C-alpha positions in Angstrom: -0.1 0.0 -0.4 0.9 3.6 -0.5 2.2 5.0 2.9 0.9 8.8 3.9 4.4 11.0 3.0 4.4 14.7 4.9 7.1 16.7 5.1 6.1 19.1 7.3 5.5 17.3 10.7 6.2 20.3 12.9 4.8 22.7 10.5 6.9 26.1 9.6 9.3 25.4 12.6 11.9 22.8 10.6 11.8 24.4 6.7 12.8 27.8 9.1 15.0 26.3 11.5 16.7 24.6 8.1 16.7 27.5 6.1 18.5 29.5 9.1 21.0 26.8 9.3 21.6 26.8 5.5 22.2 30.7 5.4 24.9 30.6 8.5 27.0 27.8 6.9 26.9 29.8 3.5 27.4 33.4 5.1 30.6 31.9 7.1 31.9 29.8 4.0 31.8 32.6 1.6 33.7 35.5 4.1 36.1 32.4 4.5 37.0 32.2 0.9 37.0 36.1 0.6 39.5 36.5 3.6 41.3 33.5 1.5 41.6 36.1 -1.9 42.1 39.3 0.0 45.6 38.6 1.8 48.3 36.7 -0.1 50.1 36.3 2.9 47.5 34.6 4.6 47.0 30.5 5.1 44.9 30.0 2.0 44.6 26.2 2.2 43.3 27.0 5.6 40.7 29.7 5.3 39.4 27.5 1.8 39.0 24.1 4.2 37.5 26.4 7.1 34.7 27.8 4.2 34.7 24.1 2.8 33.7 22.8 6.1 31.3 25.7 6.7 29.1 25.3 3.9 29.2 21.5 3.9 28.3 21.4 7.3 25.6 24.0 6.9 23.8 21.9 4.2 24.0 18.9 5.9 22.5 20.3 9.0 19.7 21.8 7.2 19.0 18.7 5.2 18.6 16.8 8.7 16.7 19.4 10.3 14.2 19.4 8.0 14.1 15.4 8.2 13.2 15.5 11.7 9.7 17.3 9.9 9.3 14.1 7.5 7.2 11.4 8.6 5.2 8.5 6.5 2.0 7.9 8.5 2.0 4.4 8.4 6.0 3.0 9.3 8.4 4.6 11.6 11.4 6.3 10.3 14.9 5.3 11.8 18.5 6.6 10.1 21.6 4.1 10.1 24.0 5.9 12.0 27.3 5.4 9.6 25.6 6.3 6.6 24.8 9.3 8.2 27.6 10.3 9.1 29.3 9.4 5.8 26.6 11.7 4.3 27.9 14.6 6.3 32.1 13.4 4.9 30.9 13.3 1.4 29.2 17.4 1.8 32.2 18.8 3.2 34.9 17.1 1.0 33.2 17.4 -1.9 32.1 21.3 -1.7 35.9 21.6 -0.6 37.1 20.0 -3.8 34.7 23.1 -5.7 36.1 25.6 -3.4 39.2 24.7 -4.0 39.5 24.7 -7.8 38.0 28.0 -7.6 40.5 29.5 -4.7 43.4 28.5 -6.9 42.4 28.0 -10.3 39.8 31.2 -10.6 36.2 31.6 -11.7 36.7 31.8 -15.5 34.0 30.1 -17.1 35.8 26.9 -17.6 36.8 26.5 -13.7 33.2 27.8 -12.5 31.5 25.1 -14.5 33.7 22.2 -13.5 33.7 23.5 -9.8 29.9 24.0 -9.5 28.8 20.6 -11.7 30.8 18.8 -8.8 30.1 20.7 -6.0 26.4 20.2 -7.1 26.6 16.9 -7.4 28.1 16.4 -4.1 25.7 18.3 -2.5 22.9 16.1 -4.3 24.9 13.1 -3.5 24.9 14.0 0.3 21.3 14.2 -0.2 20.6 11.1 -1.4 22.8 9.1 0.5 21.0 10.8 3.6 17.8 9.3 2.1 19.3 5.9 1.8 19.9 6.1 5.0 16.8 6.2 6.5 15.0 2.5 7.6 11.4 2.5 7.2 8.8 -0.7 6.9 8.5 0.2 3.2 10.2 0.7 0.0 11.2 4.2 -1.0 10.8 5.7 -4.7 11.4 8.5 -7.0 10.3 10.3 -9.7 13.1 10.3 -12.3 12.3 13.6 -13.3 11.6 15.4 -10.4 15.5 14.2 -8.9 16.6 15.2 -12.1 15.4 18.4 -11.4 16.7 18.4 -7.9 20.1 18.0 -9.2 19.8 20.6 -11.7 18.9 22.8 -8.7 22.0 21.6 -6.8 24.6 22.3 -9.5 22.9 25.9 -10.6 23.2 26.8 -6.6 26.5 25.5 -6.4 28.1 27.5 -8.7 26.3 30.6 -8.1 27.5 30.3 -4.4 31.2 30.0 -5.8 31.0 32.3 -8.2 29.7 35.2 -5.6 32.6 33.4 -3.2 35.4 34.9 -5.5 33.5 38.0 -6.6 31.6 39.1 -4.1 33.7 41.5 -1.2 31.8 43.4 0.7 29.9 42.1 4.0 26.0 43.1 3.0 26.6 42.0 -0.7 28.3 38.4 0.8 25.3 38.3 3.5 22.7 38.9 0.6 24.6 35.9 -1.1 24.5 33.4 1.8 20.9 34.7 1.9 20.1 33.5 -1.7 22.5 30.6 -1.3 19.8 29.3 1.9 17.1 29.7 -0.6 18.5 27.6 -3.2 19.6 24.8 -1.2 16.7 24.7 0.5 14.9 24.7 -2.8 16.9 21.7 -3.9 16.1 19.7 -0.8 12.1 20.2 -1.0 12.5 19.6 -4.9 14.1 16.1 -4.1 11.3 15.3 -1.2 8.6 16.3 -3.8 10.1 13.0 -5.8 9.6 10.5 -2.6 6.9 8.4 -2.7 6.8 5.2 0.2 5.1 1.8 -0.8 4.5 0.7 2.8 5.2 -3.2 3.5 2.5 -3.5 6.0 0.8 -1.2 8.9 2.8 -2.6 11.7 4.4 0.1 12.3 8.2 -1.0 12.2 9.3 -3.1 15.3 13.0 -3.6 14.6 15.8 -2.3 16.7 17.2 1.2 16.3 16.9 4.7 17.3 14.3 6.6 17.1 14.8 10.0 14.4 15.4 12.5 16.9 17.3 10.5 19.5 19.4 9.6 17.0 19.5 12.9 14.6 19.5 15.5 17.3 22.5 14.5 18.9 24.3 14.2 15.5 23.3 17.7 14.5 24.9 19.1 17.7 28.4 18.4 16.6 28.4 20.3 13.3 26.0 23.1 14.9 29.1 23.6 17.3 31.5 24.0 14.5 29.1 26.7 13.1 29.2 28.6 15.8 33.0 28.5 16.5 33.5 29.4 12.8 31.6 32.2 13.9 33.6 33.2 16.2 36.4 32.8 13.9 34.8 35.6 11.5 33.6 38.0 14.3 37.1 38.7 15.8 39.0 38.8 12.6 38.2 42.2 11.1 39.4 41.7 7.3 36.7 39.1 7.3 33.6 41.5 8.5 34.9 44.2 6.3 36.1 42.5 2.9 37.7 45.1 1.5 41.4 45.6 1.0 42.0 48.9 3.1 44.1 46.5 5.5 46.2 45.2 2.8 46.7 49.0 1.0 47.9 50.7 4.2 50.8 48.3 5.0 53.1 48.7 2.1 52.5 52.6 2.3 53.7 52.8 6.1 57.0 50.9 4.9 57.5 53.6 1.5 58.0 56.6 3.8 61.0 55.8 6.0 62.7 54.9 2.3 62.7 58.6 1.5 63.6 60.0 4.7 67.5 60.0 4.5 66.9 62.3 1.0 65.3 64.5 2.9 67.7 64.6 6.2 70.9 62.3 6.1 71.2 62.4 9.9 67.7 61.5 10.8 68.2 58.0 11.2 70.4 58.2 14.1 67.4 60.3 15.9 64.6 58.4 14.2 61.8 57.1 16.3 59.0 55.0 16.6 56.2 57.1 15.8 54.6 58.2 12.8 57.6 59.1 9.7 56.3 62.5 9.2 57.3 63.5 12.4 61.4 63.4 10.8 60.5 66.1 8.2 59.2 68.3 10.6 62.1 68.4 12.8 64.6 68.6 10.0 62.8 72.1 9.4 64.0 73.3 12.8 67.1 75.5 11.6 69.1 75.8 14.9 68.7 71.8 15.4 70.7 71.4 11.5 73.1 73.7 12.9 74.2 71.5 15.5 74.1 68.8 13.4 77.0 70.3 11.2 78.8 71.8 14.2 78.7 69.1 16.8 77.4 71.3 19.3 74.6 70.4 21.2 
């Protein structure tokens, strides 16, 4: 018999919470990728890895928060812990491949198409692997056309996110991009869930051993959520990550160039230089009694 599928068991609570987590992961990931591009002296692999992990954890957390609201009325649903954790690893690793492609090779058309396709397929693989981890007293079936549409949405969303990561610099524009990214990722998830139908084997409700949906998923969600919070702390305490402009890098070489011009204006200045603002040296150089004492050796 056909099961009664309901993806909104708790109303709008799970879709809204899932969307928030997708936006949070996307925002942190975009800022970390921007950080790796703003300063050539920064540890690029570390920032790119942190960005990929943030996006991957955000997408995975979004999926399973949304799945807490999924039910089939005629049977209980449980999850295989190993496959559930494997889906998290797939999300982080495949998103990381796409992030490193655009982080090192740029956002050219070919690179963006390759990275977006790989990342989109990885997001879709994470989703359907997470669905494969589902255990119920029935058989899950998918509509091929709707599944294809969900994969296409995943690829487009991934390409747009990667393009935004290497193109957008400002904090507010990155925030807007993360909101759009959250809509795209959530749209991909619920499009994929629209392809699901369940053929129930019986009405016993399922009697096999295993963890219930909430008792398994909630503790597993705690780890990625804590990681996203810690990544948020890193973003908050790095001014360049928050501002997203190049002023910090632009000012540093300027301050190093000024002392190099001082010997031409006053040869004796290096003996009496200080750690304060370099323009103070030319100001003392214009005091004529001091110049005379330097020439005569009198103090």
